[in-house]
C-alpha positions in Angstrom: 8.6 -9.7 232.9 11.1 -7.3 231.7 11.8 -3.5 231.2 15.1 -2.2 229.9 16.6 -5.6 230.4 16.2 -6.1 233.9 13.7 -8.1 236.0 11.0 -6.0 237.6 11.3 -6.1 241.5 8.5 -7.6 243.5 6.1 -4.8 245.2 4.9 -4.9 248.4 1.5 -7.0 248.9 0.6 -4.3 251.6 -1.5 -1.5 251.3 -1.1 2.4 251.9 2.0 4.1 252.4 4.3 1.3 251.3 2.7 1.3 247.8 5.5 4.0 247.3 8.0 2.2 248.2 8.8 -1.2 246.5 9.8 -4.5 248.7 8.2 -6.9 251.4 6.7 -5.6 254.5 8.0 -7.8 257.3 6.1 -6.0 260.2 4.4 -3.2 261.0 3.8 -1.2 264.6 0.4 -1.3 265.8 -1.5 -0.7 269.1 -1.0 1.8 271.9 2.9 1.5 272.4 3.1 3.0 268.6 0.8 6.2 269.1 2.1 8.8 267.3 4.5 7.0 265.4 4.8 5.3 261.9 7.0 2.2 262.0 7.6 -0.7 259.6 10.2 -3.2 258.6 10.8 -3.7 254.9 13.1 -6.2 252.9 14.2 -3.9 249.7 14.7 -5.4 246.5 18.2 -5.6 245.1 17.6 -2.9 242.5 15.1 -0.2 241.9 15.5 2.2 239.1 13.3 5.1 240.3 10.5 5.7 243.0 8.7 8.8 243.7 8.9 9.2 248.1 5.7 11.4 249.3 6.4 14.4 251.3 4.2 13.8 254.4 4.0 16.2 257.2 6.3 14.6 259.6 10.1 13.9 259.3 11.1 10.4 258.1 14.0 8.5 259.5 15.3 5.1 257.6 17.6 2.9 259.3 19.8 0.0 257.6 19.2 -2.9 259.3 21.4 -5.3 257.2 22.7 -5.3 253.7 24.8 -2.9 251.6 23.5 -0.6 248.6 24.3 2.5 246.8 21.5 4.8 247.3 20.8 8.1 245.3 18.4 10.7 245.8 16.9 13.8 243.7 14.7 16.5 244.1 11.7 16.5 241.5 13.9 18.4 238.6 17.4 17.8 240.5 20.6 15.9 239.8 21.2 12.4 241.3 23.5 12.4 244.4 24.5 9.1 246.1 26.3 7.5 248.4 27.4 3.9 249.5 25.5 2.7 252.8 25.6 -0.1 255.1 24.3 -1.5 258.2 23.9 1.1 261.1 23.8 4.2 258.5 20.5 6.7 258.9 18.5 8.7 256.4 16.8 11.8 257.9 14.5 13.8 255.5 11.7 16.4 256.5 11.1 16.9 252.7 9.0 20.2 251.7 8.4 18.4 248.4 8.1 14.7 247.2 11.4 13.5 246.1 13.1 10.5 243.9 15.4 7.5 245.0 16.8 4.5 243.2 19.6 2.3 244.6 21.3 -1.0 243.8 22.8 -3.4 246.5 26.4 -4.4 246.4 25.4 -8.5 246.1 22.4 -8.4 244.5 20.7 -9.5 247.3 17.9 -7.6 249.1 18.4 -5.3 252.2 16.5 -4.7 255.3 15.4 -1.1 256.6 13.4 0.0 259.7 11.2 3.0 258.6 10.2 5.5 261.2 7.7 8.5 260.9 7.7 10.5 264.4 4.6 12.3 264.4 4.1 16.2 265.0 3.0 15.7 268.7 5.9 13.9 269.4 8.3 16.5 267.8 6.6 19.2 269.0 6.4 17.7 272.8 10.6 17.4 272.0 11.2 20.8 270.6 9.2 22.5 273.6 11.6 20.8 275.9 14.7 22.5 274.2 12.8 25.9 274.3 12.2 25.7 270.4 9.0 25.8 268.1 9.1 22.7 265.8 6.7 24.5 263.3 9.9 27.4 263.1 12.7 24.6 263.3 14.2 23.1 260.6 15.5 19.4 260.5 18.7 18.9 257.9 18.5 16.1 255.5 20.9 13.6 256.2 22.0 10.9 253.9 24.2 8.0 255.2 24.5 9.6 258.5 26.7 7.7 261.1 25.7 8.7 264.9 26.0 6.1 267.4 22.9 7.2 269.6 20.7 7.5 266.6 21.9 3.9 265.8 21.4 2.4 269.2 17.9 3.8 269.3 16.6 2.6 266.0 18.0 -0.6 266.7 16.1 -0.8 269.7 13.1 0.2 268.3 13.5 -2.0 265.5 14.1 -5.2 267.8 11.1 -4.3 269.8 8.9 -4.3 266.7 10.4 -7.3 265.0 10.0 -9.5 268.5 6.2 -8.2 269.5 4.1 -5.7 266.7 2.3 -4.4 269.6 5.4 -3.6 271.6 5.7 -2.4 275.2 4.2 1.5 275.4 6.7 2.7 278.1 9.9 1.4 276.3 8.5 2.6 273.1 7.6 6.0 273.8 10.8 6.8 276.0 13.1 5.6 273.1 10.7 7.8 270.7 11.0 10.8 272.7 14.8 10.6 273.7 15.2 10.1 269.7 13.2 13.0 269.0 14.8 15.4 271.5 18.5 14.1 270.0 17.5 14.6 266.3 16.5 18.4 267.4 19.7 19.0 269.0 22.0 17.4 266.4 20.5 18.1 263.2 18.4 21.3 263.5 19.0 24.4 261.8 17.6 27.0 264.8 18.5 30.1 263.0 16.8 29.2 259.8 13.1 29.5 260.5 10.9 27.2 258.4 8.4 28.9 256.0 4.7 28.4 256.7 4.3 24.7 255.6 1.9 23.9 253.0 -1.0 21.4 254.1 0.3 17.8 253.9 -1.1 14.8 255.0 0.6 12.9 258.0 2.1 9.3 257.1 -0.5 7.5 259.3 -3.4 9.4 257.6 -1.9 8.9 254.1 -1.6 5.3 254.6 -5.4 5.3 255.5 -6.4 6.7 252.3 -4.4 4.8 250.4 -5.5 1.4 252.0 -9.1 2.5 251.1 -8.2 3.4 247.5 -6.5 -0.1 247.3 -9.5 -1.8 248.5 -11.8 -0.1 246.5 -10.1 0.2 243.1 -12.7 -1.7 240.9 -15.3 1.0 242.3 -15.7 4.6 241.1 -13.3 7.2 242.4 -15.1 9.0 245.4 -13.4 12.0 246.5 -16.1 13.0 249.2 -15.5 9.4 251.1 -11.7 10.1 250.8 -12.0 13.6 252.3 -14.3 12.1 255.1 -12.1 9.8 256.0 -9.5 12.7 256.8 -12.0 15.2 258.3 -11.3 17.7 255.4 -12.9 19.5 253.0 -12.8 18.1 249.3 -10.8 21.2 248.5 -8.5 21.1 251.5 -7.8 17.1 251.2 -7.2 17.4 247.5 -4.4 20.3 248.1 -2.8 18.3 251.2 -2.9 14.8 249.1 -1.3 16.6 246.2 1.4 18.4 248.1 2.3 15.1 249.7 2.4 12.8 246.6 3.0 15.0 244.0 -0.3 14.1 242.0 -3.9 14.5 242.3 -6.0 12.1 244.4 -7.7 11.0 241.3 -4.5 10.6 238.8 -2.9 8.3 242.0 -6.1 5.8 241.9 -5.9 6.1 238.0 -2.2 5.1 238.3 -2.7 2.4 240.6 -5.5 0.6 239.0 -3.0 0.2 236.0 -0.4 -0.9 238.5 -2.9 -3.5 239.6 -3.9 -4.6 236.1 0.3 -5.1 235.4 0.6 -7.2 238.4 -2.7 -9.3 237.4 -1.5 -9.8 233.8 1.9 -10.5 234.7 1.2 -13.0 237.5 -1.7 -14.5 236.8 -4.0 -16.6 233.7 -6.9 -14.4 234.4 -8.9 -13.5 231.1 -8.3 -9.8 230.4 -12.1 -9.0 230.6 -11.9 -10.0 234.5 -8.8 -8.0 235.2 -10.8 -5.1 233.5 -13.4 -5.6 235.9 -11.0 -6.1 238.8 -9.9 -2.6 238.2 -12.9 -0.9 237.5 -13.7 -1.3 233.9 -16.9 -2.7 232.9 -15.7 -2.2 228.8 -13.0 -3.9 227.8 -12.2 -2.0 225.0 -12.0 1.1 227.4 -9.5 -0.6 229.8 -7.5 -1.4 226.9 -7.1 2.2 225.7 -6.3 3.5 229.2 -3.9 0.7 229.7 -2.5 1.4 226.4 -2.1 5.1 227.2 -0.7 4.3 230.4 2.1 1.6 229.6 2.3 2.1 225.9 1.3 -1.5 225.1 -2.3 -3.6 225.0 -3.1 -5.6 227.7 -2.4 -8.8 225.5 1.0 -7.5 224.2 2.1 -6.5 228.0 1.3 -10.2 228.9 3.0 -11.6 226.2 6.4 -9.3 226.5 
């Protein structure tokens, strides 16, 4: 299946936050050792034209474990800015808004990254140890950064995660706390107070909500249940989800239904009527209308293209 003359990358088969970032998830941190952290290792495809990265509540650190790629980023309505990155480089962002990324590797082979969201509790404790208040501290965006200590800590955490997803709590938590302190020391603008942040979902909670919706795509969209998962009111949850992802939860649900349908059309021989039911449409005609509106093609034409 091609689009604009290239092969579509294989999307992650997992659920949750990784739905935003294409590739194959190799391992996810679990258990007590990773409390307050969201840690994953991914194999990213050789090329990606444009993805939307959510603006979750905590900072995001991405460390290049292997490979080399030209990576570009832009704000929602901004211009693309890029740099060549290789093993040992890192990205740091504490984005106030969702943003876009794209990349292509130097040798058309996938590359591996370690992705870490240090939670608010860890960042607040680290800030307090420095006499700071994290809510009033702005972390600078770093692209293709080169910092030996950051690289050493992230490489050690990635090795621990790869060796055992449960990890050793003393080792993991000690490294994570040290990383948070170092990031605040080296990459915070202490004289520029952050504005009062809008409501956003932390990475682990966004992953839980997206995973729930992914499992229940064939069912009616249920805002009340999603809000209950987050222990929020409908209004507060909807606002936090939109601030995080750039779109309302119902729109994400609808778009993901269509992505699932595209995958089934592309990778299986299932009849279209079964695919329509698998993504929540009892009427194949209604499914075809929505699919055409989303893709510009009928399900039959999409499968044949």
